[in-house]
MARKOL-133559 format. One line per field, with one value per residue (C-alpha): residue number from 1; x, y, z. Coordinates in steps of 0.1 Angstrom, whole numbers, plus 2048, in hexadecimal, padded with zeros to 3 digits. Each point is the difference from the previous one (the first is absolute). Layout:
N
nr NUM | ...
X X | ...
Y Y | ...
Z Z | ...
//
This chain:
159
nr 1 | 2 | 3 | 4 | 5 | 6 | 7 | 8 | 9 | 10 | 11 | 12 | 13 | 14 | 15 | 16 | 17 | 18 | 19 | 20 | 21 | 22 | 23 | 24 | 25 | 26 | 27 | 28 | 29 | 30 | 31 | 32 | 33 | 34 | 35 | 36 | 37 | 38 | 39 | 40 | 41 | 42 | 43 | 44 | 45 | 46 | 47 | 48 | 49 | 50 | 51 | 52 | 53 | 54 | 55 | 56 | 57 | 58 | 59 | 60 | 61 | 62 | 63 | 64 | 65 | 66 | 67 | 68 | 69 | 70 | 71 | 72 | 73 | 74 | 75 | 76 | 77 | 78 | 79 | 80 | 81 | 82 | 83 | 84 | 85 | 86 | 87 | 88 | 89 | 90 | 91 | 92 | 93 | 94 | 95 | 96 | 97 | 98 | 99 | 100 | 101 | 102 | 103 | 104 | 105 | 106 | 107 | 108 | 109 | 110 | 111 | 112 | 113 | 114 | 115 | 116 | 117 | 118 | 119 | 120 | 121 | 122 | 123 | 124 | 125 | 126 | 127 | 128 | 129 | 130 | 131 | 132 | 133 | 134 | 135 | 136 | 137 | 138 | 139 | 140 | 141 | 142 | 143 | 144 | 145 | 146 | 147 | 148 | 149 | 150 | 151 | 152 | 153 | 154 | 155 | 156 | 157 | 158 | 159
X 1B8 | 80E | 81F | 7EA | 7EE | 821 | 80E | 7E1 | 803 | 825 | 7F7 | 7E5 | 818 | 81C | 7EA | 7F5 | 821 | 810 | 81E | 813 | 823 | 816 | 81D | 81A | 80C | 818 | 809 | 7E9 | 813 | 7F4 | 7EA | 7F4 | 7E9 | 7F5 | 7EC | 7F0 | 7F1 | 7E1 | 7EA | 7DA | 7F2 | 805 | 820 | 810 | 824 | 816 | 81E | 814 | 81A | 811 | 808 | 81F | 7F2 | 7DF | 7F3 | 7E3 | 7F5 | 7EB | 7F2 | 7E8 | 7F4 | 7F4 | 7ED | 800 | 7E4 | 7F2 | 805 | 7E0 | 7F9 | 824 | 80B | 820 | 808 | 81E | 809 | 81B | 80F | 7F9 | 81A | 805 | 809 | 7EC | 7E7 | 7DA | 801 | 7E7 | 818 | 805 | 7F2 | 7EC | 80A | 7EA | 7EC | 7FA | 7F2 | 814 | 807 | 80D | 81B | 7FF | 819 | 807 | 81B | 812 | 81A | 81E | 7F5 | 7F4 | 7E1 | 7EE | 7E6 | 7E5 | 7F1 | 7DE | 7EA | 7F3 | 80A | 7E8 | 81E | 826 | 80B | 817 | 7FF | 81A | 808 | 816 | 80D | 815 | 811 | 80A | 812 | 7EB | 814 | 80B | 7F1 | 821 | 7FD | 7DF | 80F | 81D | 7E7 | 7EB | 81F | 80C | 7DF | 7FF | 822 | 7F6 | 7E0 | 814 | 81A | 7E4 | 7ED | 820 | 807 | 7DD | 804 | 822 | 7EF
Y 6E3 | 7E0 | 805 | 805 | 7DF | 7ED | 810 | 7F5 | 7DD | 7FF | 809 | 7E4 | 7E6 | 80A | 7FB | 7DD | 7F6 | 7E0 | 806 | 820 | 803 | 81D | 802 | 81C | 803 | 81B | 817 | 7F5 | 7EF | 804 | 7E1 | 7F1 | 7E3 | 7E7 | 7E0 | 7FD | 7E0 | 806 | 7E9 | 800 | 81F | 825 | 80E | 821 | 804 | 81F | 806 | 81F | 811 | 821 | 814 | 815 | 815 | 808 | 7E1 | 7F0 | 7E1 | 7E5 | 7E5 | 7E3 | 7E3 | 7DF | 7E8 | 7DB | 7E6 | 806 | 825 | 814 | 825 | 80B | 825 | 813 | 824 | 816 | 818 | 81A | 7FF | 81F | 816 | 7E5 | 7E6 | 7E6 | 7E7 | 806 | 822 | 81C | 815 | 7E6 | 80B | 7E8 | 803 | 7E5 | 7E1 | 7E4 | 7DE | 7E1 | 7FB | 819 | 81B | 823 | 81C | 81E | 81B | 803 | 817 | 7F5 | 7F2 | 7E2 | 7ED | 7DF | 7E9 | 7EF | 7E0 | 7F7 | 7E2 | 7DF | 7DD | 7E2 | 7E8 | 800 | 812 | 81B | 823 | 813 | 825 | 812 | 823 | 810 | 822 | 817 | 821 | 81F | 817 | 821 | 820 | 808 | 7E0 | 80D | 822 | 7F1 | 7EA | 81F | 814 | 7E3 | 7FD | 826 | 7FF | 7E3 | 813 | 820 | 7ED | 7EE | 821 | 811 | 7E2 | 803 | 825 | 7F9 | 7E9
Z C94 | 7F3 | 815 | 820 | 7F8 | 7FC | 820 | 813 | 7F2 | 809 | 824 | 801 | 7F1 | 817 | 81F | 7F3 | 7F0 | 80D | 7E9 | 7F8 | 7F2 | 7F7 | 7E7 | 7FB | 7DC | 80B | 7E2 | 7E4 | 7E4 | 7DC | 807 | 821 | 804 | 81A | 7FF | 822 | 80E | 816 | 815 | 800 | 811 | 7FE | 7EF | 809 | 7F4 | 7FB | 7E9 | 807 | 7E9 | 7FA | 7E0 | 7FD | 7E3 | 7F0 | 7EE | 7EE | 813 | 7EF | 816 | 801 | 815 | 7F4 | 817 | 7F9 | 807 | 823 | 802 | 803 | 801 | 7FB | 7FF | 805 | 809 | 7FE | 81C | 807 | 823 | 815 | 812 | 81B | 7E5 | 813 | 7F1 | 804 | 812 | 7FB | 7EB | 7E5 | 7DF | 7EA | 7DB | 7EF | 805 | 7E6 | 7FD | 7F7 | 7DB | 7E6 | 806 | 80D | 7FB | 817 | 801 | 822 | 80D | 814 | 822 | 814 | 7F6 | 806 | 7F0 | 815 | 7F2 | 80D | 7F9 | 80B | 7F8 | 800 | 801 | 801 | 7E1 | 7F2 | 7F1 | 7EC | 804 | 7E7 | 7FE | 7E5 | 802 | 7E3 | 805 | 7F7 | 7E8 | 80E | 7F1 | 7F0 | 7EB | 7F2 | 7F9 | 7ED | 7EC | 7F7 | 7F6 | 7EA | 7EF | 7FB | 7EF | 7E9 | 7F7 | 7F8 | 7EB | 7ED | 7F9 | 7F3 | 7E9 | 7F3 | 7F8 | 7EE | 7E6
//
């Protein structure tokens, strides 16, 4: 429900927006950020990126004086890999401030930043990527803990 409300708001701001910008981060580095200057009025910006492997992505947006009603959303590109088409998949929507973490597979994604500005100001978007361990890593960890437990129980019996 929250995502539908944000999508409707995005559509409304897009229709009214006097400023819209788009940035392509390419393959997401371990940390990406942008400080974006905006003029008074509606704001609707996009930041696209791709991931080569499954990753945890932590993101946040901070608005400075003059930003009102800020929110941002994360989408996965659909099969046509084009922005804003019907087959894009909404992953999450959040308000400015704080951080949010999602786990994403390899693929192409984009953030939309939506809000209003009462005067010329800035906002800051940041996104950090951490690789998700493969299942084999967890299996090795479990096996190692099992061996340590077995050795500890044998030592206890020997005393």
